[in-house]
FIGU-379948 format. One record per atom (N, C-alpha, C, O): atom name; y, z, x; residue number from 1. Coordinates in nm, 2 decimals, decimal comma. Layout:
REM FIGU-379948
["CA"; [Y; Z; X]; NUM];
...
***
This chain:
REM FIGU-379948
["N"; [-0,12; 0,00; 0,08]; 1];
["CA"; [0,00; 0,00; 0,00]; 1];
["C"; [0,12; 0,00; 0,09]; 1];
["O"; [0,14; 0,08; 0,18]; 1];
["N"; [0,21; -0,09; 0,06]; 2];
["CA"; [0,34; -0,10; 0,14]; 2];
["C"; [0,45; -0,05; 0,05]; 2];
["O"; [0,47; -0,09; -0,07]; 2];
["N"; [0,53; 0,05; 0,10]; 3];
["CA"; [0,64; 0,11; 0,03]; 3];
["C"; [0,77; 0,07; 0,10]; 3];
["O"; [0,78; 0,07; 0,22]; 3];
["N"; [0,86; 0,02; 0,02]; 4];
["CA"; [0,99; -0,01; 0,08]; 4];
["C"; [1,10; 0,05; -0,01]; 4];
["O"; [1,09; 0,06; -0,13]; 4];
["N"; [1,21; 0,08; 0,06]; 5];
["CA"; [1,33; 0,14; 0,00]; 5];
["C"; [1,44; 0,03; 0,00]; 5];
["O"; [1,48; -0,01; 0,11]; 5];
["N"; [1,49; -0,01; -0,11]; 6];
["CA"; [1,58; -0,12; -0,12]; 6];
["C"; [1,72; -0,06; -0,16]; 6];
["O"; [1,73; -0,01; -0,27]; 6];
["N"; [1,81; -0,06; -0,07]; 7];
["CA"; [1,95; -0,02; -0,09]; 7];
["C"; [2,03; -0,13; -0,15]; 7];
["O"; [2,03; -0,24; -0,10]; 7];
["N"; [2,09; -0,11; -0,27]; 8];
["CA"; [2,15; -0,22; -0,35]; 8];
["C"; [2,30; -0,19; -0,37]; 8];
["O"; [2,33; -0,08; -0,42]; 8];
["N"; [2,38; -0,29; -0,34]; 9];
["CA"; [2,52; -0,28; -0,38]; 9];
["C"; [2,54; -0,38; -0,50]; 9];
["O"; [2,49; -0,49; -0,50]; 9];
["N"; [2,61; -0,33; -0,60]; 10];
["CA"; [2,62; -0,41; -0,72]; 10];
["C"; [2,77; -0,43; -0,76]; 10];
["O"; [2,86; -0,36; -0,70]; 10];
["N"; [2,80; -0,52; -0,85]; 11];
["CA"; [2,93; -0,52; -0,91]; 11];
["C"; [2,94; -0,39; -0,99]; 11];
["O"; [2,85; -0,36; -1,07]; 11];
["N"; [3,04; -0,31; -0,97]; 12];
["CA"; [3,05; -0,18; -1,02]; 12];
["C"; [3,05; -0,18; -1,18]; 12];
["O"; [3,02; -0,07; -1,24]; 12];
["N"; [3,09; -0,29; -1,24]; 13];
["CA"; [3,09; -0,29; -1,38]; 13];
["C"; [2,95; -0,32; -1,44]; 13];
["O"; [2,93; -0,31; -1,56]; 13];
["N"; [2,85; -0,34; -1,35]; 14];
["CA"; [2,72; -0,38; -1,40]; 14];
["C"; [2,61; -0,29; -1,35]; 14];
["O"; [2,49; -0,33; -1,35]; 14];
["N"; [2,64; -0,17; -1,30]; 15];
["CA"; [2,54; -0,08; -1,24]; 15];
["C"; [2,43; -0,05; -1,34]; 15];
["O"; [2,31; -0,07; -1,30]; 15];
["N"; [2,46; 0,00; -1,46]; 16];
["CA"; [2,34; 0,04; -1,55]; 16];
["C"; [2,26; -0,09; -1,59]; 16];
["O"; [2,14; -0,08; -1,59]; 16];
["N"; [2,32; -0,20; -1,61]; 17];
["CA"; [2,25; -0,32; -1,65]; 17];
["C"; [2,16; -0,37; -1,54]; 17];
["O"; [2,05; -0,41; -1,56]; 17];
["N"; [2,22; -0,37; -1,42]; 18];
["CA"; [2,14; -0,42; -1,30]; 18];
["C"; [2,02; -0,32; -1,28]; 18];
["O"; [1,91; -0,37; -1,25]; 18];
["N"; [2,05; -0,19; -1,29]; 19];
["CA"; [1,94; -0,09; -1,27]; 19];
["C"; [1,82; -0,12; -1,37]; 19];
["O"; [1,71; -0,11; -1,33]; 19];
["N"; [1,86; -0,14; -1,50]; 20];
["CA"; [1,76; -0,16; -1,60]; 20];
["C"; [1,68; -0,29; -1,57]; 20];
["O"; [1,55; -0,29; -1,58]; 20];
["N"; [1,74; -0,40; -1,53]; 21];
["CA"; [1,67; -0,52; -1,50]; 21];
["C"; [1,59; -0,51; -1,37]; 21];
["O"; [1,47; -0,56; -1,37]; 21];
["N"; [1,64; -0,44; -1,27]; 22];
["CA"; [1,56; -0,41; -1,15]; 22];
["C"; [1,43; -0,33; -1,18]; 22];
["O"; [1,33; -0,36; -1,13]; 22];
["N"; [1,45; -0,23; -1,27]; 23];
["CA"; [1,34; -0,14; -1,30]; 23];
["C"; [1,22; -0,21; -1,37]; 23];
["O"; [1,11; -0,17; -1,37]; 23];
["N"; [1,26; -0,32; -1,43]; 24];
["CA"; [1,16; -0,40; -1,51]; 24];
["C"; [1,08; -0,50; -1,42]; 24];
["O"; [0,99; -0,57; -1,47]; 24];
["N"; [1,12; -0,51; -1,29]; 25];
["CA"; [1,05; -0,61; -1,20]; 25];
["C"; [0,92; -0,55; -1,16]; 25];
["O"; [0,91; -0,44; -1,11]; 25];
["N"; [0,81; -0,63; -1,18]; 26];
["CA"; [0,68; -0,58; -1,13]; 26];
["C"; [0,69; -0,55; -0,98]; 26];
["O"; [0,73; -0,64; -0,90]; 26];
["N"; [0,64; -0,44; -0,94]; 27];
["CA"; [0,64; -0,40; -0,80]; 27];
["C"; [0,75; -0,30; -0,77]; 27];
["O"; [0,75; -0,23; -0,66]; 27];
["N"; [0,84; -0,28; -0,86]; 28];
["CA"; [0,95; -0,18; -0,85]; 28];
["C"; [0,90; -0,06; -0,92]; 28];
["O"; [0,88; -0,06; -1,05]; 28];
["N"; [0,88; 0,06; -0,85]; 29];
["CA"; [0,83; 0,18; -0,92]; 29];
["C"; [0,94; 0,27; -0,97]; 29];
["O"; [0,92; 0,34; -1,07]; 29];
["N"; [1,06; 0,27; -0,90]; 30];
["CA"; [1,17; 0,35; -0,94]; 30];
["C"; [1,30; 0,29; -0,90]; 30];
["O"; [1,31; 0,22; -0,80]; 30];
["N"; [1,40; 0,33; -0,97]; 31];
["CA"; [1,54; 0,29; -0,94]; 31];
["C"; [1,63; 0,41; -0,96]; 31];
["O"; [1,63; 0,47; -1,07]; 31];
["N"; [1,71; 0,44; -0,86]; 32];
["CA"; [1,80; 0,56; -0,87]; 32];
["C"; [1,94; 0,51; -0,85]; 32];
["O"; [1,97; 0,43; -0,77]; 32];
["N"; [2,03; 0,57; -0,93]; 33];
["CA"; [2,17; 0,55; -0,91]; 33];
["C"; [2,21; 0,66; -0,81]; 33];
["O"; [2,17; 0,78; -0,83]; 33];
["N"; [2,29; 0,63; -0,71]; 34];
["CA"; [2,32; 0,72; -0,60]; 34];
["C"; [2,47; 0,72; -0,57]; 34];
["O"; [2,54; 0,63; -0,60]; 34];
["N"; [2,51; 0,82; -0,50]; 35];
["CA"; [2,64; 0,83; -0,44]; 35];
["C"; [2,65; 0,77; -0,31]; 35];
["O"; [2,54; 0,75; -0,24]; 35];
["N"; [2,77; 0,74; -0,26]; 36];
["CA"; [2,78; 0,69; -0,12]; 36];
["C"; [2,80; 0,54; -0,11]; 36];
["O"; [2,86; 0,48; -0,21]; 36];
["N"; [2,76; 0,49; 0,00]; 37];
["CA"; [2,79; 0,35; 0,03]; 37];
["C"; [2,72; 0,25; -0,07]; 37];
["O"; [2,77; 0,14; -0,09]; 37];
["N"; [2,60; 0,28; -0,11]; 38];
["CA"; [2,52; 0,20; -0,20]; 38];
["C"; [2,53; 0,25; -0,34]; 38];
["O"; [2,56; 0,37; -0,37]; 38];
["N"; [2,50; 0,16; -0,44]; 39];
["CA"; [2,51; 0,20; -0,58]; 39];
["C"; [2,37; 0,24; -0,64]; 39];
["O"; [2,36; 0,33; -0,72]; 39];
["N"; [2,27; 0,17; -0,59]; 40];
["CA"; [2,13; 0,19; -0,64]; 40];
["C"; [2,04; 0,19; -0,52]; 40];
["O"; [2,06; 0,13; -0,42]; 40];
["N"; [1,93; 0,27; -0,54]; 41];
["CA"; [1,82; 0,26; -0,44]; 41];
["C"; [1,69; 0,24; -0,53]; 41];
["O"; [1,66; 0,31; -0,62]; 41];
["N"; [1,62; 0,13; -0,49]; 42];
["CA"; [1,49; 0,10; -0,56]; 42];
["C"; [1,38; 0,12; -0,47]; 42];
["O"; [1,39; 0,10; -0,35]; 42];
["N"; [1,27; 0,17; -0,52]; 43];
["CA"; [1,15; 0,19; -0,44]; 43];
["C"; [1,05; 0,08; -0,49]; 43];
["O"; [1,01; 0,07; -0,61]; 43];
["N"; [1,01; 0,00; -0,39]; 44];
["CA"; [0,91; -0,11; -0,42]; 44];
["C"; [0,78; -0,06; -0,36]; 44];
["O"; [0,77; -0,01; -0,25]; 44];
["N"; [0,67; -0,08; -0,43]; 45];
["CA"; [0,53; -0,05; -0,39]; 45];
["C"; [0,45; -0,18; -0,42]; 45];
["O"; [0,42; -0,21; -0,53]; 45];
["N"; [0,40; -0,24; -0,31]; 46];
["CA"; [0,32; -0,36; -0,32]; 46];
["C"; [0,20; -0,35; -0,23]; 46];
["O"; [0,20; -0,27; -0,14]; 46];
["N"; [0,10; -0,44; -0,24]; 47];
["CA"; [-0,02; -0,44; -0,16]; 47];
["C"; [0,00; -0,52; -0,03]; 47];
["O"; [-0,06; -0,49; 0,07]; 47];
["N"; [0,08; -0,62; -0,04]; 48];
["CA"; [0,09; -0,71; 0,08]; 48];
["C"; [0,24; -0,75; 0,10]; 48];
["O"; [0,32; -0,75; 0,01]; 48];
["N"; [0,27; -0,78; 0,23]; 49];
["CA"; [0,41; -0,82; 0,27]; 49];
["C"; [0,46; -0,93; 0,19]; 49];
["O"; [0,58; -0,94; 0,15]; 49];
["N"; [0,37; -1,03; 0,16]; 50];
["CA"; [0,42; -1,15; 0,08]; 50];
["C"; [0,47; -1,11; -0,06]; 50];
["O"; [0,56; -1,17; -0,11]; 50];
["N"; [0,41; -1,01; -0,12]; 51];
["CA"; [0,45; -0,96; -0,25]; 51];
["C"; [0,59; -0,89; -0,23]; 51];
["O"; [0,67; -0,90; -0,33]; 51];
["N"; [0,62; -0,83; -0,12]; 52];
["CA"; [0,75; -0,77; -0,10]; 52];
["C"; [0,86; -0,88; -0,10]; 52];
["O"; [0,97; -0,86; -0,15]; 52];
["N"; [0,83; -0,99; -0,03]; 53];
["CA"; [0,92; -1,10; -0,03]; 53];
["C"; [0,95; -1,15; -0,17]; 53];
["O"; [1,06; -1,18; -0,21]; 53];
["N"; [0,85; -1,16; -0,26]; 54];
["CA"; [0,86; -1,20; -0,39]; 54];
["C"; [0,95; -1,10; -0,47]; 54];
["O"; [1,04; -1,14; -0,55]; 54];
["N"; [0,92; -0,97; -0,46]; 55];
["CA"; [0,99; -0,87; -0,53]; 55];
["C"; [1,13; -0,86; -0,49]; 55];
["O"; [1,22; -0,86; -0,58]; 55];
["N"; [1,16; -0,85; -0,36]; 56];
["CA"; [1,30; -0,83; -0,32]; 56];
["C"; [1,38; -0,96; -0,31]; 56];
["O"; [1,48; -0,98; -0,37]; 56];
["N"; [1,33; -1,06; -0,23]; 57];
["CA"; [1,41; -1,18; -0,21]; 57];
["C"; [1,41; -1,27; -0,33]; 57];
["O"; [1,52; -1,33; -0,36]; 57];
["N"; [1,30; -1,29; -0,40]; 58];
["CA"; [1,29; -1,38; -0,51]; 58];
["C"; [1,33; -1,33; -0,64]; 58];
["O"; [1,37; -1,41; -0,73]; 58];
["N"; [1,33; -1,20; -0,66]; 59];
["CA"; [1,36; -1,14; -0,79]; 59];
["C"; [1,48; -1,05; -0,79]; 59];
["O"; [1,58; -1,07; -0,85]; 59];
["N"; [1,46; -0,93; -0,72]; 60];
["CA"; [1,56; -0,83; -0,72]; 60];
["C"; [1,70; -0,88; -0,67]; 60];
["O"; [1,80; -0,86; -0,74]; 60];
["N"; [1,70; -0,96; -0,56]; 61];
["CA"; [1,83; -1,00; -0,51]; 61];
["C"; [1,90; -1,10; -0,60]; 61];
["O"; [2,02; -1,13; -0,59]; 61];
["N"; [1,83; -1,16; -0,70]; 62];
["CA"; [1,88; -1,26; -0,79]; 62];
["C"; [1,92; -1,20; -0,93]; 62];
["O"; [1,97; -1,27; -1,02]; 62];
["N"; [1,91; -1,07; -0,94]; 63];
["CA"; [1,95; -1,00; -1,07]; 63];
["C"; [2,10; -1,01; -1,08]; 63];
["O"; [2,17; -0,99; -0,98]; 63];
["N"; [2,15; -1,04; -1,20]; 64];
["CA"; [2,29; -1,05; -1,22]; 64];
["C"; [2,36; -0,92; -1,18]; 64];
["O"; [2,31; -0,81; -1,23]; 64];
["N"; [2,46; -0,92; -1,11]; 65];
["CA"; [2,54; -0,80; -1,07]; 65];
["C"; [2,50; -0,75; -0,93]; 65];
["O"; [2,58; -0,67; -0,87]; 65];
["N"; [2,39; -0,79; -0,87]; 66];
["CA"; [2,35; -0,75; -0,74]; 66];
["C"; [2,43; -0,83; -0,64]; 66];
["O"; [2,43; -0,96; -0,64]; 66];
["N"; [2,50; -0,76; -0,55]; 67];
["CA"; [2,59; -0,82; -0,45]; 67];
["C"; [2,53; -0,83; -0,31]; 67];
["O"; [2,54; -0,92; -0,24]; 67];
["N"; [2,46; -0,72; -0,28]; 68];
["CA"; [2,40; -0,71; -0,14]; 68];
["C"; [2,28; -0,61; -0,15]; 68];
["O"; [2,28; -0,52; -0,22]; 68];
["N"; [2,18; -0,64; -0,06]; 69];
["CA"; [2,07; -0,55; -0,05]; 69];
["C"; [2,03; -0,53; 0,10]; 69];
["O"; [2,06; -0,62; 0,18]; 69];
["N"; [1,97; -0,42; 0,13]; 70];
["CA"; [1,91; -0,40; 0,26]; 70];
["C"; [1,78; -0,33; 0,24]; 70];
["O"; [1,78; -0,23; 0,15]; 70];
["N"; [1,68; -0,37; 0,30]; 71];
["CA"; [1,54; -0,31; 0,28]; 71];
["C"; [1,49; -0,24; 0,40]; 71];
["O"; [1,50; -0,29; 0,51]; 71];
["N"; [1,43; -0,12; 0,37]; 72];
["CA"; [1,37; -0,04; 0,48]; 72];
["C"; [1,22; -0,02; 0,44]; 72];
["O"; [1,19; 0,03; 0,33]; 72];
["N"; [1,13; -0,07; 0,53]; 73];
["CA"; [0,99; -0,06; 0,50]; 73];
["C"; [0,94; 0,07; 0,56]; 73];
["O"; [0,97; 0,10; 0,68]; 73];
["N"; [0,86; 0,15; 0,48]; 74];
["CA"; [0,81; 0,28; 0,53]; 74];
["C"; [0,69; 0,26; 0,62]; 74];
["O"; [0,61; 0,17; 0,59]; 74];
["N"; [0,68; 0,33; 0,73]; 75];
["CA"; [0,56; 0,33; 0,81]; 75];
["C"; [0,46; 0,43; 0,76]; 75];
["O"; [0,34; 0,40; 0,75]; 75];
["N"; [0,50; 0,55; 0,74]; 76];
["CA"; [0,41; 0,66; 0,70]; 76];
["C"; [0,48; 0,75; 0,59]; 76];
["O"; [0,60; 0,75; 0,58]; 76];
["N"; [0,39; 0,81; 0,51]; 77];
["CA"; [0,44; 0,91; 0,41]; 77];
["C"; [0,39; 1,05; 0,46]; 77];
["O"; [0,28; 1,06; 0,50]; 77];
["N"; [0,48; 1,14; 0,46]; 78];
["CA"; [0,45; 1,28; 0,50]; 78];
["C"; [0,45; 1,38; 0,39]; 78];
["O"; [0,42; 1,49; 0,41]; 78];
["N"; [0,48; 1,34; 0,27]; 79];
["CA"; [0,49; 1,43; 0,16]; 79];
["C"; [0,35; 1,43; 0,09]; 79];
["O"; [0,29; 1,33; 0,06]; 79];
["N"; [0,29; 1,55; 0,08]; 80];
["CA"; [0,16; 1,57; 0,01]; 80];
["C"; [0,17; 1,53; -0,13]; 80];
["O"; [0,08; 1,47; -0,18]; 80];
["N"; [0,29; 1,55; -0,19]; 81];
["CA"; [0,30; 1,51; -0,33]; 81];
["C"; [0,28; 1,36; -0,35]; 81];
["O"; [0,21; 1,32; -0,44]; 81];
["N"; [0,34; 1,28; -0,26]; 82];
["CA"; [0,33; 1,14; -0,27]; 82];
["C"; [0,19; 1,09; -0,25]; 82];
["O"; [0,14; 1,00; -0,31]; 82];
["N"; [0,12; 1,15; -0,15]; 83];
["CA"; [-0,01; 1,12; -0,12]; 83];
["C"; [-0,11; 1,15; -0,23]; 83];
["O"; [-0,20; 1,07; -0,26]; 83];
["N"; [-0,09; 1,27; -0,29]; 84];
["CA"; [-0,18; 1,31; -0,40]; 84];
["C"; [-0,16; 1,22; -0,52]; 84];
["O"; [-0,25; 1,18; -0,59]; 84];
["N"; [-0,03; 1,18; -0,55]; 85];
["CA"; [0,00; 1,09; -0,66]; 85];
["C"; [-0,07; 0,95; -0,64]; 85];
["O"; [-0,12; 0,89; -0,73]; 85];
["N"; [-0,06; 0,90; -0,51]; 86];
["CA"; [-0,13; 0,77; -0,48]; 86];
["C"; [-0,28; 0,78; -0,50]; 86];
["O"; [-0,33; 0,69; -0,56]; 86];
["N"; [-0,34; 0,88; -0,46]; 87];
["CA"; [-0,48; 0,89; -0,47]; 87];
["C"; [-0,52; 0,91; -0,62]; 87];
["O"; [-0,63; 0,86; -0,66]; 87];
["N"; [-0,44; 0,98; -0,69]; 88];
["CA"; [-0,48; 1,00; -0,84]; 88];
["C"; [-0,47; 0,87; -0,91]; 88];
["O"; [-0,53; 0,85; -1,02]; 88];
["N"; [-0,39; 0,77; -0,86]; 89];
["CA"; [-0,38; 0,64; -0,92]; 89];
["C"; [-0,50; 0,54; -0,87]; 89];
["O"; [-0,51; 0,43; -0,92]; 89];
["N"; [-0,57; 0,59; -0,78]; 90];
["CA"; [-0,68; 0,51; -0,73]; 90];
["C"; [-0,64; 0,41; -0,62]; 90];
["O"; [-0,71; 0,31; -0,59]; 90];
["N"; [-0,52; 0,43; -0,56]; 91];
["CA"; [-0,47; 0,34; -0,46]; 91];
["C"; [-0,52; 0,38; -0,33]; 91];
["O"; [-0,55; 0,50; -0,30]; 91];
["N"; [-0,54; 0,28; -0,24]; 92];
["CA"; [-0,59; 0,31; -0,10]; 92];
["C"; [-0,49; 0,26; 0,00]; 92];
["O"; [-0,52; 0,28; 0,12]; 92];
***
């Protein structure tokens, strides 16, 4: 399982609408409205790198209102909570 954190800058008049559209994209597990330099952070969880390209480059970045993205791919998870949740879903 590949996990990526996508930092998203949007047109400020479209933050809620963009968040809703992004959350509906297959492969996006969560979307958070945040303070600071970025408007939203989305968590993408996919099985292969090619799927990540589809989710972020082909879908998320083309959502109306999205102005800029930067993606950080996770190497390891250190939270027991996240690991237990993944195993309970049957993911490997």
